N, C-alpha and C positions, 0 to 999 in steps of 0.2 A: 613729895618725893617718892617714886615708884622704885624699888630696887630689885623686883623679880625674886631674887632669892633669899632675901634676908627680912622681907616684909614691908609694913608701913612705918615711915618716919614723920615725925612732926618739929617744925620749927616755930620758934616764938619770938625769933629775933631776927626775922627777915632773911632768914638763909644762912645766916652766920654760924650757925650749930644746928645739929640735929639729933633727936632721942627717939629711940626705936618705942612704938606704941603698939606691941603685939599680944598684950595679955588675953588668953583666952581664944585666940584667932588662928595662928599660923604656926606650922613646922617649919622644915629647912625649906623646902620647895613649894611655893605657894602659887608660882604663876599668876602673880597679880596683873589684872587687866585694866582695871581702872578705880579711880576714887571720885566720889560725889558728896557734896554737901547739899544738906538739907537747905533749901532756899528761904527759908522763914527762921531756923535756927543753926546756927554755924557751930554749935556744939555737937549736932548730929552728923556723924561721917559715915558714909556706906564704902564698903570694899568689896570688889568683884574679883574672885579667884578661878581660874579656869578649872583648878584641882579640887577646890573646896567650897564653891558657890559664894553666895552673898551674906555678908555680915554687916552688922549696924554696931555704932559706939555711940551711945547718947552722952559721952563725956569727952569729946575732943580726941578720941582714940586711947583713952586711959583703959576701957575695958571693950570686948566685943562680944556679941551673940550672933549666932547664926540665924539667917533668915532664910526663905524661899523653899520651904517645905513644899513638895509636890514637884519642883523643878528637877527633871531628869535629864535636861540637855545644860550643855555649857554655856553660860552667858559670856557675852563678847563685849556689850558696852550698856551702860545704864544712864536712863535720863529721868530728871523729877520735874512734875508738872509743878512751875513756879506760884501756881495760886490754889493747888491743891497737893499739899506737901507729903499726902499719902498716896498718892498717884504715881506710880513708876512705870516705866518702858524699858524693856530689856530687850536688845538684840541678841539673838541666839546664834549658835554654831553648827547648827543643823539642818540639812537641805530641805526638810519638811516642816520645820518648825523655825521659822523665820523671827517673829515677834511676840512680845508676851507681855501683858500689863497687869498691874496690881493696882487695888484700890484701898487695898487694907495695909498700906506701908511695906509692903514684900512679904507678908505673911501668906498669902495665897496668889495665884497666877492663873491667868487663861490665854491661850493662844489668839492672837489678832492678826489674820493673814488674809482676810477677804480680799481679792483684788489683785493679790501679789502672786503671779503666776508660776507653776512647778518648774523647776530648775534643777539640774544636778548639782548645783552649788548655789543655793541664795541665801548665804550669810550675810546679817546684818553688820555692817562694818562702822555704821554710825547711825544714832537716833538723836535727834534735836527736837525739843519743843519750842515754839514760836513763842517767845518773851510777851509779846504784844496781845495776841491771840492763842492761848494755851490749847484751845480745843484743834488747833492746827499743828500737826507732827510732819515731820521731814525722815525718811529714813533711806541710807544709801544702802543698797542691796548687791553684793558682790555678784557679776555675771548679768544682771538685769537693769542697774543704774539707780536713778532717784525717783522714790516715790512720795506721794504727799496724802495726807491724811486730814479731812476738816471736820471729823466728828470723832476726835478723841481716839482714834485708832481702829474704829469699827468697819470702815472701808478704806481702801488704797486705791491711789490711780497713779501711773506714770506720767511723771513731768519730763524725764529725760533718760530716754534709752541709749546707754553709752557704757562703754568699758571703764570701770572706775578702778581705781588702785585697789589692790588687796588688802593693803592696812592702811593705818593712818587716819587723818581727818580729812577726807575728801571733799567736804563742804561745809559753808557758813552760813547763816541768815543774821543780816543786819538787824542788830537790836533797836534799832531806833526807826526803821522803814523795813516792815518783814515781807515787802514787796520785791525786795533787793536780796538775791541769792548768789551766793559765789561757790562753783563747784569744780575740782581739780578732776580732769578727765586724761586718761592714758593717751598720750600721743598728741594731745590737743592743747595741753598746759590746763589754764584758769579760765574758766567762763563765768559770764556775770549775765 
């Protein structure tokens, strides 16, 4: 559950009740953008806040510590490599700094924007790691369209130049056949 104003909540009974799990992380206005679970250890939870950066909990949200030192840009979306749980991809909210990658669990980051053209607003609104071929990534870039990388983000190629929605989840990759993609395009609905 993401509540925006009051932090992160956890349910252990299928959503019948919720408990705040914010010790060491948030104040009154956190601007929570997303949550991600470690693909190999569900006790590890990551919370992405536009106001306060990236945080990690090793214990289902009981306690939190800040990560992402060196990131001076607001993070928008976070994806974790399913085969290398210390490899993170972060979509950024700055026009010159679209995507970043960490190979040490979010401690340090480097920009990965080769092949993404300059734009007045090239915010990454979604980043996905292919569950079958984790070296393949997809990124929806506002104002530019959908991009694909087959080398863990070292370079990117446009695969759909189309106006994407400004927010939300504009595309999905079939988890059983990653050749099948779905994308929501402004004015055109869903494309396959």
